[in-house]
PDB file with SEQRES, HELIX, SHEET and CRYST1 records, atoms N, CA, C and O in Angstrom:
SEQRES   1 A   87  UNK UNK UNK UNK UNK UNK UNK UNK UNK UNK UNK UNK UNK          
SEQRES   2 A   87  UNK UNK UNK UNK UNK UNK UNK UNK UNK UNK UNK UNK UNK          
SEQRES   3 A   87  UNK UNK UNK UNK UNK UNK UNK UNK UNK UNK UNK UNK UNK          
SEQRES   4 A   87  UNK UNK UNK UNK UNK UNK UNK UNK UNK UNK UNK UNK UNK          
SEQRES   5 A   87  UNK UNK UNK UNK UNK UNK UNK UNK UNK UNK UNK UNK UNK          
SEQRES   6 A   87  UNK UNK UNK UNK UNK UNK UNK UNK UNK UNK UNK UNK UNK          
SEQRES   7 A   87  UNK UNK UNK UNK UNK UNK UNK UNK UNK                          
HELIX    1 AA1 UNK A    7  UNK A   32  1                                  26    
HELIX    2 AA2 UNK A   40  UNK A   60  1                                  21    
HELIX    3 AA3 UNK A   63  UNK A   86  1                                  24    
CRYST1    1.000    1.000    1.000  90.00  90.00  90.00 P 1           1          
ATOM      1  N   UNK A   1      -8.438  15.508 -15.047  1.00  0.00           N  
ATOM      2  CA  UNK A   1      -8.397  14.089 -14.831  1.00  0.00           C  
ATOM      3  C   UNK A   1      -8.081  13.842 -13.308  1.00  0.00           C  
ATOM      4  O   UNK A   1      -7.184  14.439 -12.713  1.00  0.00           O  
ATOM      5  N   UNK A   2      -8.849  12.969 -12.777  1.00  0.00           N  
ATOM      6  CA  UNK A   2      -8.609  12.650 -11.333  1.00  0.00           C  
ATOM      7  C   UNK A   2      -8.240  11.197 -11.191  1.00  0.00           C  
ATOM      8  O   UNK A   2      -8.708  10.341 -11.942  1.00  0.00           O  
ATOM      9  N   UNK A   3      -7.385  10.925 -10.204  1.00  0.00           N  
ATOM     10  CA  UNK A   3      -6.990   9.552  -9.977  1.00  0.00           C  
ATOM     11  C   UNK A   3      -7.386   9.243  -8.539  1.00  0.00           C  
ATOM     12  O   UNK A   3      -7.169  10.022  -7.611  1.00  0.00           O  
ATOM     13  N   UNK A   4      -7.993   8.032  -8.409  1.00  0.00           N  
ATOM     14  CA  UNK A   4      -8.385   7.601  -7.116  1.00  0.00           C  
ATOM     15  C   UNK A   4      -7.372   6.487  -6.771  1.00  0.00           C  
ATOM     16  O   UNK A   4      -7.271   5.501  -7.501  1.00  0.00           O  
ATOM     17  N   UNK A   5      -6.645   6.638  -5.694  1.00  0.00           N  
ATOM     18  CA  UNK A   5      -5.674   5.633  -5.252  1.00  0.00           C  
ATOM     19  C   UNK A   5      -6.191   4.983  -3.997  1.00  0.00           C  
ATOM     20  O   UNK A   5      -6.526   5.644  -3.014  1.00  0.00           O  
ATOM     21  N   UNK A   6      -6.243   3.735  -4.054  1.00  0.00           N  
ATOM     22  CA  UNK A   6      -6.655   2.949  -2.843  1.00  0.00           C  
ATOM     23  C   UNK A   6      -5.527   2.937  -1.870  1.00  0.00           C  
ATOM     24  O   UNK A   6      -4.391   2.638  -2.237  1.00  0.00           O  
ATOM     25  N   UNK A   7      -5.813   3.258  -0.626  1.00  0.00           N  
ATOM     26  CA  UNK A   7      -4.767   3.288   0.405  1.00  0.00           C  
ATOM     27  C   UNK A   7      -4.059   1.930   0.567  1.00  0.00           C  
ATOM     28  O   UNK A   7      -2.885   1.870   0.930  1.00  0.00           O  
ATOM     29  N   UNK A   8      -4.785   0.866   0.294  1.00  0.00           N  
ATOM     30  CA  UNK A   8      -4.163  -0.476   0.424  1.00  0.00           C  
ATOM     31  C   UNK A   8      -3.037  -0.634  -0.555  1.00  0.00           C  
ATOM     32  O   UNK A   8      -2.030  -1.258  -0.219  1.00  0.00           O  
ATOM     33  N   UNK A   9      -3.157  -0.081  -1.798  1.00  0.00           N  
ATOM     34  CA  UNK A   9      -2.072  -0.225  -2.751  1.00  0.00           C  
ATOM     35  C   UNK A   9      -0.828   0.596  -2.313  1.00  0.00           C  
ATOM     36  O   UNK A   9       0.312   0.168  -2.493  1.00  0.00           O  
ATOM     37  N   UNK A  10      -1.081   1.744  -1.755  1.00  0.00           N  
ATOM     38  CA  UNK A  10       0.095   2.476  -1.228  1.00  0.00           C  
ATOM     39  C   UNK A  10       0.735   1.708  -0.126  1.00  0.00           C  
ATOM     40  O   UNK A  10       1.964   1.645  -0.083  1.00  0.00           O  
ATOM     41  N   UNK A  11      -0.013   1.111   0.781  1.00  0.00           N  
ATOM     42  CA  UNK A  11       0.535   0.319   1.869  1.00  0.00           C  
ATOM     43  C   UNK A  11       1.297  -0.874   1.354  1.00  0.00           C  
ATOM     44  O   UNK A  11       2.389  -1.172   1.837  1.00  0.00           O  
ATOM     45  N   UNK A  12       0.757  -1.536   0.415  1.00  0.00           N  
ATOM     46  CA  UNK A  12       1.461  -2.696  -0.231  1.00  0.00           C  
ATOM     47  C   UNK A  12       2.775  -2.307  -0.876  1.00  0.00           C  
ATOM     48  O   UNK A  12       3.789  -2.988  -0.730  1.00  0.00           O  
ATOM     49  N   UNK A  13       2.731  -1.149  -1.622  1.00  0.00           N  
ATOM     50  CA  UNK A  13       3.985  -0.723  -2.262  1.00  0.00           C  
ATOM     51  C   UNK A  13       5.007  -0.350  -1.165  1.00  0.00           C  
ATOM     52  O   UNK A  13       6.166  -0.760  -1.237  1.00  0.00           O  
ATOM     53  N   UNK A  14       4.587   0.408  -0.177  1.00  0.00           N  
ATOM     54  CA  UNK A  14       5.528   0.791   0.890  1.00  0.00           C  
ATOM     55  C   UNK A  14       6.122  -0.393   1.595  1.00  0.00           C  
ATOM     56  O   UNK A  14       7.325  -0.470   1.844  1.00  0.00           O  
ATOM     57  N   UNK A  15       5.221  -1.334   1.918  1.00  0.00           N  
ATOM     58  CA  UNK A  15       5.698  -2.578   2.586  1.00  0.00           C  
ATOM     59  C   UNK A  15       6.615  -3.388   1.694  1.00  0.00           C  
ATOM     60  O   UNK A  15       7.609  -3.927   2.182  1.00  0.00           O  
ATOM     61  N   UNK A  16       6.331  -3.494   0.438  1.00  0.00           N  
ATOM     62  CA  UNK A  16       7.170  -4.243  -0.516  1.00  0.00           C  
ATOM     63  C   UNK A  16       8.530  -3.600  -0.615  1.00  0.00           C  
ATOM     64  O   UNK A  16       9.537  -4.308  -0.599  1.00  0.00           O  
ATOM     65  N   UNK A  17       8.605  -2.245  -0.721  1.00  0.00           N  
ATOM     66  CA  UNK A  17       9.899  -1.554  -0.779  1.00  0.00           C  
ATOM     67  C   UNK A  17      10.664  -1.646   0.413  1.00  0.00           C  
ATOM     68  O   UNK A  17      11.888  -1.766   0.360  1.00  0.00           O  
ATOM     69  N   UNK A  18       9.963  -1.594   1.612  1.00  0.00           N  
ATOM     70  CA  UNK A  18      10.672  -1.730   2.904  1.00  0.00           C  
ATOM     71  C   UNK A  18      11.285  -3.125   3.013  1.00  0.00           C  
ATOM     72  O   UNK A  18      12.419  -3.292   3.461  1.00  0.00           O  
ATOM     73  N   UNK A  19      10.532  -4.084   2.606  1.00  0.00           N  
ATOM     74  CA  UNK A  19      11.042  -5.492   2.689  1.00  0.00           C  
ATOM     75  C   UNK A  19      12.202  -5.692   1.692  1.00  0.00           C  
ATOM     76  O   UNK A  19      13.200  -6.331   2.025  1.00  0.00           O  
ATOM     77  N   UNK A  20      12.075  -5.174   0.531  1.00  0.00           N  
ATOM     78  CA  UNK A  20      13.133  -5.266  -0.429  1.00  0.00           C  
ATOM     79  C   UNK A  20      14.453  -4.601   0.034  1.00  0.00           C  
ATOM     80  O   UNK A  20      15.551  -5.019  -0.334  1.00  0.00           O  
ATOM     81  N   UNK A  21      14.290  -3.569   0.839  1.00  0.00           N  
ATOM     82  CA  UNK A  21      15.505  -2.874   1.344  1.00  0.00           C  
ATOM     83  C   UNK A  21      16.355  -3.734   2.220  1.00  0.00           C  
ATOM     84  O   UNK A  21      17.542  -3.449   2.374  1.00  0.00           O  
ATOM     85  N   UNK A  22      15.819  -4.766   2.801  1.00  0.00           N  
ATOM     86  CA  UNK A  22      16.560  -5.630   3.696  1.00  0.00           C  
ATOM     87  C   UNK A  22      17.318  -6.744   2.911  1.00  0.00           C  
ATOM     88  O   UNK A  22      18.273  -7.326   3.423  1.00  0.00           O  
ATOM     89  N   UNK A  23      16.892  -7.010   1.720  1.00  0.00           N  
ATOM     90  CA  UNK A  23      17.477  -8.131   0.925  1.00  0.00           C  
ATOM     91  C   UNK A  23      18.994  -7.949   0.619  1.00  0.00           C  
ATOM     92  O   UNK A  23      19.736  -8.923   0.747  1.00  0.00           O  
ATOM     93  N   UNK A  24      19.471  -6.786   0.233  1.00  0.00           N  
ATOM     94  CA  UNK A  24      20.880  -6.678  -0.104  1.00  0.00           C  
ATOM     95  C   UNK A  24      21.769  -7.061   1.068  1.00  0.00           C  
ATOM     96  O   UNK A  24      22.781  -7.729   0.859  1.00  0.00           O  
ATOM     97  N   UNK A  25      21.435  -6.667   2.293  1.00  0.00           N  
ATOM     98  CA  UNK A  25      22.243  -6.963   3.463  1.00  0.00           C  
ATOM     99  C   UNK A  25      22.219  -8.466   3.745  1.00  0.00           C  
ATOM    100  O   UNK A  25      23.248  -9.055   4.077  1.00  0.00           O  
ATOM    101  N   UNK A  26      21.054  -9.078   3.612  1.00  0.00           N  
ATOM    102  CA  UNK A  26      20.939 -10.532   3.854  1.00  0.00           C  
ATOM    103  C   UNK A  26      21.728 -11.288   2.782  1.00  0.00           C  
ATOM    104  O   UNK A  26      22.442 -12.237   3.103  1.00  0.00           O  
ATOM    105  N   UNK A  27      21.613 -10.895   1.556  1.00  0.00           N  
ATOM    106  CA  UNK A  27      22.322 -11.580   0.411  1.00  0.00           C  
ATOM    107  C   UNK A  27      23.837 -11.419   0.632  1.00  0.00           C  
ATOM    108  O   UNK A  27      24.593 -12.374   0.451  1.00  0.00           O  
ATOM    109  N   UNK A  28      24.275 -10.218   1.021  1.00  0.00           N  
ATOM    110  CA  UNK A  28      25.731 -10.004   1.241  1.00  0.00           C  
ATOM    111  C   UNK A  28      26.211 -10.876   2.414  1.00  0.00           C  
ATOM    112  O   UNK A  28      27.284 -11.473   2.326  1.00  0.00           O  
ATOM    113  N   UNK A  29      25.469 -10.957   3.467  1.00  0.00           N  
ATOM    114  CA  UNK A  29      25.867 -11.794   4.603  1.00  0.00           C  
ATOM    115  C   UNK A  29      25.946 -13.293   4.228  1.00  0.00           C  
ATOM    116  O   UNK A  29      26.860 -13.990   4.669  1.00  0.00           O  
ATOM    117  N   UNK A  30      25.021 -13.770   3.441  1.00  0.00           N  
ATOM    118  CA  UNK A  30      24.983 -15.155   3.006  1.00  0.00           C  
ATOM    119  C   UNK A  30      26.182 -15.416   2.088  1.00  0.00           C  
ATOM    120  O   UNK A  30      26.888 -16.411   2.251  1.00  0.00           O  
ATOM    121  N   UNK A  31      26.406 -14.527   1.132  1.00  0.00           N  
ATOM    122  CA  UNK A  31      27.509 -14.695   0.152  1.00  0.00           C  
ATOM    123  C   UNK A  31      28.889 -14.673   0.802  1.00  0.00           C  
ATOM    124  O   UNK A  31      29.744 -15.520   0.541  1.00  0.00           O  
ATOM    125  N   UNK A  32      29.064 -13.706   1.628  1.00  0.00           N  
ATOM    126  CA  UNK A  32      30.403 -13.485   2.245  1.00  0.00           C  
ATOM    127  C   UNK A  32      30.608 -14.244   3.559  1.00  0.00           C  
ATOM    128  O   UNK A  32      31.728 -14.377   4.052  1.00  0.00           O  
ATOM    129  N   UNK A  33      29.505 -14.733   4.108  1.00  0.00           N  
ATOM    130  CA  UNK A  33      29.527 -15.430   5.427  1.00  0.00           C  
ATOM    131  C   UNK A  33      30.251 -14.529   6.448  1.00  0.00           C  
ATOM    132  O   UNK A  33      31.010 -15.000   7.296  1.00  0.00           O  
ATOM    133  N   UNK A  34      29.978 -13.186   6.328  1.00  0.00           N  
ATOM    134  CA  UNK A  34      30.614 -12.219   7.223  1.00  0.00           C  
ATOM    135  C   UNK A  34      29.548 -11.149   7.577  1.00  0.00           C  
ATOM    136  O   UNK A  34      28.794 -10.652   6.740  1.00  0.00           O  
ATOM    137  N   UNK A  35      29.558 -10.849   8.863  1.00  0.00           N  
ATOM    138  CA  UNK A  35      28.634  -9.787   9.377  1.00  0.00           C  
ATOM    139  C   UNK A  35      29.401  -8.787  10.157  1.00  0.00           C  
ATOM    140  O   UNK A  35      28.806  -8.103  10.989  1.00  0.00           O  
ATOM    141  N   UNK A  36      30.699  -8.641   9.954  1.00  0.00           N  
ATOM    142  CA  UNK A  36      31.527  -7.793  10.799  1.00  0.00           C  
ATOM    143  C   UNK A  36      31.141  -6.313  10.731  1.00  0.00           C  
ATOM    144  O   UNK A  36      31.412  -5.570  11.674  1.00  0.00           O  
ATOM    145  N   UNK A  37      30.510  -5.867   9.628  1.00  0.00           N  
ATOM    146  CA  UNK A  37      30.165  -4.463   9.553  1.00  0.00           C  
ATOM    147  C   UNK A  37      28.668  -4.187   9.853  1.00  0.00           C  
ATOM    148  O   UNK A  37      28.165  -3.079   9.665  1.00  0.00           O  
ATOM    149  N   UNK A  38      27.979  -5.269  10.336  1.00  0.00           N  
ATOM    150  CA  UNK A  38      26.559  -5.113  10.611  1.00  0.00           C  
ATOM    151  C   UNK A  38      26.340  -4.699  12.043  1.00  0.00           C  
ATOM    152  O   UNK A  38      26.941  -5.254  12.962  1.00  0.00           O  
ATOM    153  N   UNK A  39      25.472  -3.716  12.232  1.00  0.00           N  
ATOM    154  CA  UNK A  39      25.095  -3.245  13.575  1.00  0.00           C  
ATOM    155  C   UNK A  39      23.903  -4.115  14.090  1.00  0.00           C  
ATOM    156  O   UNK A  39      22.755  -3.894  13.704  1.00  0.00           O  
ATOM    157  N   UNK A  40      24.196  -5.066  14.931  1.00  0.00           N  
ATOM    158  CA  UNK A  40      23.149  -5.955  15.446  1.00  0.00           C  
ATOM    159  C   UNK A  40      22.133  -5.150  16.287  1.00  0.00           C  
ATOM    160  O   UNK A  40      20.938  -5.444  16.284  1.00  0.00           O  
ATOM    161  N   UNK A  41      22.640  -4.129  17.007  1.00  0.00           N  
ATOM    162  CA  UNK A  41      21.706  -3.271  17.785  1.00  0.00           C  
ATOM    163  C   UNK A  41      20.646  -2.674  16.889  1.00  0.00           C  
ATOM    164  O   UNK A  41      19.475  -2.670  17.271  1.00  0.00           O  
ATOM    165  N   UNK A  42      21.004  -2.152  15.679  1.00  0.00           N  
ATOM    166  CA  UNK A  42      20.066  -1.602  14.784  1.00  0.00           C  
ATOM    167  C   UNK A  42      18.977  -2.603  14.389  1.00  0.00           C  
ATOM    168  O   UNK A  42      17.791  -2.275  14.348  1.00  0.00           O  
ATOM    169  N   UNK A  43      19.423  -3.856  14.094  1.00  0.00           N  
ATOM    170  CA  UNK A  43      18.466  -4.873  13.711  1.00  0.00           C  
ATOM    171  C   UNK A  43      17.551  -5.276  14.836  1.00  0.00           C  
ATOM    172  O   UNK A  43      16.381  -5.562  14.585  1.00  0.00           O  
ATOM    173  N   UNK A  44      18.031  -5.313  16.082  1.00  0.00           N  
ATOM    174  CA  UNK A  44      17.201  -5.602  17.196  1.00  0.00           C  
ATOM    175  C   UNK A  44      16.147  -4.482  17.443  1.00  0.00           C  
ATOM    176  O   UNK A  44      14.991  -4.774  17.749  1.00  0.00           O  
ATOM    177  N   UNK A  45      16.549  -3.253  17.309  1.00  0.00           N  
ATOM    178  CA  UNK A  45      15.612  -2.102  17.427  1.00  0.00           C  
ATOM    179  C   UNK A  45      14.590  -2.159  16.308  1.00  0.00           C  
ATOM    180  O   UNK A  45      13.398  -1.953  16.535  1.00  0.00           O  
ATOM    181  N   UNK A  46      15.059  -2.439  15.096  1.00  0.00           N  
ATOM    182  CA  UNK A  46      14.148  -2.551  13.993  1.00  0.00           C  
ATOM    183  C   UNK A  46      13.145  -3.726  14.197  1.00  0.00           C  
ATOM    184  O   UNK A  46      11.962  -3.613  13.874  1.00  0.00           O  
ATOM    185  N   UNK A  47      13.649  -4.823  14.731  1.00  0.00           N  
ATOM    186  CA  UNK A  47      12.743  -5.958  15.026  1.00  0.00           C  
ATOM    187  C   UNK A  47      11.659  -5.531  16.004  1.00  0.00           C  
ATOM    188  O   UNK A  47      10.482  -5.827  15.800  1.00  0.00           O  
ATOM    189  N   UNK A  48      12.063  -4.817  17.094  1.00  0.00           N  
ATOM    190  CA  UNK A  48      11.088  -4.394  18.065  1.00  0.00           C  
ATOM    191  C   UNK A  48      10.063  -3.435  17.451  1.00  0.00           C  
ATOM    192  O   UNK A  48       8.869  -3.542  17.732  1.00  0.00           O  
ATOM    193  N   UNK A  49      10.529  -2.493  16.609  1.00  0.00           N  
ATOM    194  CA  UNK A  49       9.655  -1.525  15.980  1.00  0.00           C  
ATOM    195  C   UNK A  49       8.676  -2.225  15.075  1.00  0.00           C  
ATOM    196  O   UNK A  49       7.489  -1.898  15.099  1.00  0.00           O  
ATOM    197  N   UNK A  50       9.126  -3.188  14.267  1.00  0.00           N  
ATOM    198  CA  UNK A  50       8.251  -3.886  13.346  1.00  0.00           C  
ATOM    199  C   UNK A  50       7.229  -4.728  14.157  1.00  0.00           C  
ATOM    200  O   UNK A  50       6.061  -4.841  13.785  1.00  0.00           O  
ATOM    201  N   UNK A  51       7.717  -5.315  15.282  1.00  0.00           N  
ATOM    202  CA  UNK A  51       6.761  -6.086  16.100  1.00  0.00           C  
ATOM    203  C   UNK A  51       5.652  -5.191  16.635  1.00  0.00           C  
ATOM    204  O   UNK A  51       4.494  -5.605  16.693  1.00  0.00           O  
ATOM    205  N   UNK A  52       5.998  -3.966  17.027  1.00  0.00           N  
ATOM    206  CA  UNK A  52       4.993  -2.996  17.449  1.00  0.00           C  
ATOM    207  C   UNK A  52       4.016  -2.684  16.304  1.00  0.00           C  
ATOM    208  O   UNK A  52       2.810  -2.578  16.526  1.00  0.00           O  
ATOM    209  N   UNK A  53       4.521  -2.545  15.128  1.00  0.00           N  
ATOM    210  CA  UNK A  53       3.646  -2.280  13.994  1.00  0.00           C  
ATOM    211  C   UNK A  53       2.686  -3.453  13.668  1.00  0.00           C  
ATOM    212  O   UNK A  53       1.533  -3.273  13.276  1.00  0.00           O  
ATOM    213  N   UNK A  54       3.247  -4.657  13.860  1.00  0.00           N  
ATOM    214  CA  UNK A  54       2.464  -5.856  13.739  1.00  0.00           C  
ATOM    215  C   UNK A  54       1.286  -5.876  14.693  1.00  0.00           C  
ATOM    216  O   UNK A  54       0.147  -6.128  14.298  1.00  0.00           O  
ATOM    217  N   UNK A  55       1.582  -5.603  15.958  1.00  0.00           N  
ATOM    218  CA  UNK A  55       0.528  -5.520  16.948  1.00  0.00           C  
ATOM    219  C   UNK A  55      -0.512  -4.460  16.614  1.00  0.00           C  
ATOM    220  O   UNK A  55      -1.712  -4.689  16.761  1.00  0.00           O  
ATOM    221  N   UNK A  56      -0.033  -3.269  16.154  1.00  0.00           N  
ATOM    222  CA  UNK A  56      -0.919  -2.189  15.686  1.00  0.00           C  
ATOM    223  C   UNK A  56      -1.827  -2.712  14.595  1.00  0.00           C  
ATOM    224  O   UNK A  56      -3.038  -2.500  14.640  1.00  0.00           O  
ATOM    225  N   UNK A  57      -1.258  -3.392  13.615  1.00  0.00           N  
ATOM    226  CA  UNK A  57      -2.086  -3.976  12.541  1.00  0.00           C  
ATOM    227  C   UNK A  57      -3.108  -4.909  12.990  1.00  0.00           C  
ATOM    228  O   UNK A  57      -4.236  -4.906  12.499  1.00  0.00           O  
ATOM    229  N   UNK A  58      -2.718  -5.765  13.978  1.00  0.00           N  
ATOM    230  CA  UNK A  58      -3.661  -6.738  14.557  1.00  0.00           C  
ATOM    231  C   UNK A  58      -4.773  -6.023  15.262  1.00  0.00           C  
ATOM    232  O   UNK A  58      -5.936  -6.401  15.117  1.00  0.00           O  
ATOM    233  N   UNK A  59      -4.455  -4.994  16.027  1.00  0.00           N  
ATOM    234  CA  UNK A  59      -5.460  -4.281  16.775  1.00  0.00           C  
ATOM    235  C   UNK A  59      -6.442  -3.565  15.793  1.00  0.00           C  
ATOM    236  O   UNK A  59      -7.632  -3.450  16.087  1.00  0.00           O  
ATOM    237  N   UNK A  60      -5.949  -3.106  14.672  1.00  0.00           N  
ATOM    238  CA  UNK A  60      -6.793  -2.491  13.683  1.00  0.00           C  
ATOM    239  C   UNK A  60      -7.467  -3.445  12.713  1.00  0.00           C  
ATOM    240  O   UNK A  60      -8.349  -3.063  11.944  1.00  0.00           O  
ATOM    241  N   UNK A  61      -7.017  -4.733  12.769  1.00  0.00           N  
ATOM    242  CA  UNK A  61      -7.460  -5.744  11.861  1.00  0.00           C  
ATOM    243  C   UNK A  61      -7.181  -5.325  10.414  1.00  0.00           C  
ATOM    244  O   UNK A  61      -8.032  -5.488   9.540  1.00  0.00           O  
ATOM    245  N   UNK A  62      -5.947  -4.768  10.160  1.00  0.00           N  
ATOM    246  CA  UNK A  62      -5.581  -4.259   8.882  1.00  0.00           C  
ATOM    247  C   UNK A  62      -4.674  -5.287   8.180  1.00  0.00           C  
ATOM    248  O   UNK A  62      -3.501  -5.397   8.537  1.00  0.00           O  
ATOM    249  N   UNK A  63      -5.170  -6.020   7.220  1.00  0.00           N  
ATOM    250  CA  UNK A  63      -4.431  -7.118   6.619  1.00  0.00           C  
ATOM    251  C   UNK A  63      -3.131  -6.635   5.966  1.00  0.00           C  
ATOM    252  O   UNK A  63      -2.129  -7.344   6.059  1.00  0.00           O  
ATOM    253  N   UNK A  64      -3.093  -5.516   5.336  1.00  0.00           N  
ATOM    254  CA  UNK A  64      -1.849  -4.969   4.732  1.00  0.00           C  
ATOM    255  C   UNK A  64      -0.795  -4.756   5.721  1.00  0.00           C  
ATOM    256  O   UNK A  64       0.344  -5.161   5.489  1.00  0.00           O  
ATOM    257  N   UNK A  65      -1.103  -4.124   6.853  1.00  0.00           N  
ATOM    258  CA  UNK A  65      -0.093  -3.886   7.899  1.00  0.00           C  
ATOM    259  C   UNK A  65       0.364  -5.222   8.500  1.00  0.00           C  
ATOM    260  O   UNK A  65       1.550  -5.390   8.786  1.00  0.00           O  
ATOM    261  N   UNK A  66      -0.548  -6.159   8.691  1.00  0.00           N  
ATOM    262  CA  UNK A  66      -0.203  -7.445   9.271  1.00  0.00           C  
ATOM    263  C   UNK A  66       0.732  -8.243   8.362  1.00  0.00           C  
ATOM    264  O   UNK A  66       1.764  -8.733   8.820  1.00  0.00           O  
ATOM    265  N   UNK A  67       0.397  -8.374   7.128  1.00  0.00           N  
ATOM    266  CA  UNK A  67       1.150  -9.176   6.189  1.00  0.00           C  
ATOM    267  C   UNK A  67       2.540  -8.561   5.926  1.00  0.00           C  
ATOM    268  O   UNK A  67       3.558  -9.253   5.958  1.00  0.00           O  
ATOM    269  N   UNK A  68       2.549  -7.246   5.665  1.00  0.00           N  
ATOM    270  CA  UNK A  68       3.867  -6.663   5.390  1.00  0.00           C  
ATOM    271  C   UNK A  68       4.822  -6.715   6.639  1.00  0.00           C  
ATOM    272  O   UNK A  68       6.025  -6.924   6.482  1.00  0.00           O  
ATOM    273  N   UNK A  69       4.311  -6.537   7.785  1.00  0.00           N  
ATOM    274  CA  UNK A  69       5.132  -6.594   8.964  1.00  0.00           C  
ATOM    275  C   UNK A  69       5.542  -8.043   9.320  1.00  0.00           C  
ATOM    276  O   UNK A  69       6.630  -8.259   9.854  1.00  0.00           O  
ATOM    277  N   UNK A  70       4.710  -8.991   9.037  1.00  0.00           N  
ATOM    278  CA  UNK A  70       5.125 -10.407   9.189  1.00  0.00           C  
ATOM    279  C   UNK A  70       6.282 -10.658   8.255  1.00  0.00           C  
ATOM    280  O   UNK A  70       7.269 -11.280   8.647  1.00  0.00           O  
ATOM    281  N   UNK A  71       6.184 -10.196   7.051  1.00  0.00           N  
ATOM    282  CA  UNK A  71       7.291 -10.435   6.124  1.00  0.00           C  
ATOM    283  C   UNK A  71       8.554  -9.697   6.634  1.00  0.00           C  
ATOM    284  O   UNK A  71       9.652 -10.252   6.604  1.00  0.00           O  
ATOM    285  N   UNK A  72       8.392  -8.494   7.081  1.00  0.00           N  
ATOM    286  CA  UNK A  72       9.570  -7.751   7.592  1.00  0.00           C  
ATOM    287  C   UNK A  72      10.212  -8.452   8.804  1.00  0.00           C  
ATOM    288  O   UNK A  72      11.434  -8.524   8.933  1.00  0.00           O  
ATOM    289  N   UNK A  73       9.340  -8.964   9.683  1.00  0.00           N  
ATOM    290  CA  UNK A  73       9.842  -9.654  10.844  1.00  0.00           C  
ATOM    291  C   UNK A  73      10.686 -10.878  10.389  1.00  0.00           C  
ATOM    292  O   UNK A  73      11.754 -11.158  10.933  1.00  0.00           O  
ATOM    293  N   UNK A  74      10.180 -11.555   9.417  1.00  0.00           N  
ATOM    294  CA  UNK A  74      10.920 -12.705   8.875  1.00  0.00           C  
ATOM    295  C   UNK A  74      12.266 -12.328   8.371  1.00  0.00           C  
ATOM    296  O   UNK A  74      13.261 -12.979   8.689  1.00  0.00           O  
ATOM    297  N   UNK A  75      12.320 -11.266   7.573  1.00  0.00           N  
ATOM    298  CA  UNK A  75      13.614 -10.834   7.034  1.00  0.00           C  
ATOM    299  C   UNK A  75      14.586 -10.295   8.014  1.00  0.00           C  
ATOM    300  O   UNK A  75      15.783 -10.571   7.943  1.00  0.00           O  
ATOM    301  N   UNK A  76      14.065  -9.502   8.960  1.00  0.00           N  
ATOM    302  CA  UNK A  76      14.907  -9.012  10.016  1.00  0.00           C  
ATOM    303  C   UNK A  76      15.385 -10.128  10.932  1.00  0.00           C  
ATOM    304  O   UNK A  76      16.529 -10.148  11.388  1.00  0.00           O  
ATOM    305  N   UNK A  77      14.475 -11.047  11.183  1.00  0.00           N  
ATOM    306  CA  UNK A  77      14.791 -12.248  11.999  1.00  0.00           C  
ATOM    307  C   UNK A  77      15.901 -13.084  11.281  1.00  0.00           C  
ATOM    308  O   UNK A  77      16.799 -13.624  11.926  1.00  0.00           O  
ATOM    309  N   UNK A  78      15.807 -13.166   9.958  1.00  0.00           N  
ATOM    310  CA  UNK A  78      16.816 -13.878   9.223  1.00  0.00           C  
ATOM    311  C   UNK A  78      18.169 -13.211   9.330  1.00  0.00           C  
ATOM    312  O   UNK A  78      19.183 -13.902   9.426  1.00  0.00           O  
ATOM    313  N   UNK A  79      18.215 -11.916   9.316  1.00  0.00           N  
ATOM    314  CA  UNK A  79      19.464 -11.191   9.413  1.00  0.00           C  
ATOM    315  C   UNK A  79      20.036 -11.322  10.837  1.00  0.00           C  
ATOM    316  O   UNK A  79      21.248 -11.463  11.002  1.00  0.00           O  
ATOM    317  N   UNK A  80      19.188 -11.277  11.842  1.00  0.00           N  
ATOM    318  CA  UNK A  80      19.611 -11.530  13.209  1.00  0.00           C  
ATOM    319  C   UNK A  80      20.245 -12.901  13.371  1.00  0.00           C  
ATOM    320  O   UNK A  80      21.305 -13.052  13.979  1.00  0.00           O  
ATOM    321  N   UNK A  81      19.558 -13.910  12.801  1.00  0.00           N  
ATOM    322  CA  UNK A  81      20.069 -15.276  12.792  1.00  0.00           C  
ATOM    323  C   UNK A  81      21.440 -15.354  12.111  1.00  0.00           C  
ATOM    324  O   UNK A  81      22.377 -15.949  12.643  1.00  0.00           O  
ATOM    325  N   UNK A  82      21.542 -14.737  10.912  1.00  0.00           N  
ATOM    326  CA  UNK A  82      22.814 -14.729  10.184  1.00  0.00           C  
ATOM    327  C   UNK A  82      23.930 -14.079  10.996  1.00  0.00           C  
ATOM    328  O   UNK A  82      25.071 -14.540  10.988  1.00  0.00           O  
ATOM    329  N   UNK A  83      23.585 -13.009  11.692  1.00  0.00           N  
ATOM    330  CA  UNK A  83      24.562 -12.310  12.488  1.00  0.00           C  
ATOM    331  C   UNK A  83      25.204 -13.292  13.501  1.00  0.00           C  
ATOM    332  O   UNK A  83      26.429 -13.391  13.571  1.00  0.00           O  
ATOM    333  N   UNK A  84      24.398 -13.995  14.263  1.00  0.00           N  
ATOM    334  CA  UNK A  84      24.853 -14.858  15.287  1.00  0.00           C  
ATOM    335  C   UNK A  84      25.490 -16.100  14.721  1.00  0.00           C  
ATOM    336  O   UNK A  84      26.386 -16.669  15.344  1.00  0.00           O  
ATOM    337  N   UNK A  85      25.053 -16.540  13.555  1.00  0.00           N  
ATOM    338  CA  UNK A  85      25.649 -17.702  12.899  1.00  0.00           C  
ATOM    339  C   UNK A  85      27.062 -17.417  12.414  1.00  0.00           C  
ATOM    340  O   UNK A  85      27.967 -18.229  12.606  1.00  0.00           O  
ATOM    341  N   UNK A  86      27.253 -16.235  11.771  1.00  0.00           N  
ATOM    342  CA  UNK A  86      28.544 -15.895  11.204  1.00  0.00           C  
ATOM    343  C   UNK A  86      29.445 -15.056  12.065  1.00  0.00           C  
ATOM    344  O   UNK A  86      30.532 -14.663  11.643  1.00  0.00           O  
ATOM    345  N   UNK A  87      29.008 -14.782  13.255  1.00  0.00           N  
ATOM    346  CA  UNK A  87      29.811 -14.014  14.200  1.00  0.00           C  
ATOM    347  C   UNK A  87      31.125 -14.659  14.533  1.00  0.00           C  
ATOM    348  O   UNK A  87      31.899 -14.114  15.319  1.00  0.00           O  
TER     349      UNK A  87                                                      
END                                                                             
């Protein structure tokens, strides 16, 4: 038996899991209104890395890379906003 897996599905799954990984930190920050244990430097570096991936996706015209990284930028951007709001 052989399985053919479309690369786009793997990309969507990876992007979805990556984005979901950011939600617990965002939810905790909103609930507790505290960011004292958050490394803002890590989130800024992550933001820069995701931005590079977005540019890469645009250059390749790869919709999966573009959409997933736009979502990631939004979530990381939200965490950066919460950091400065609750600081």
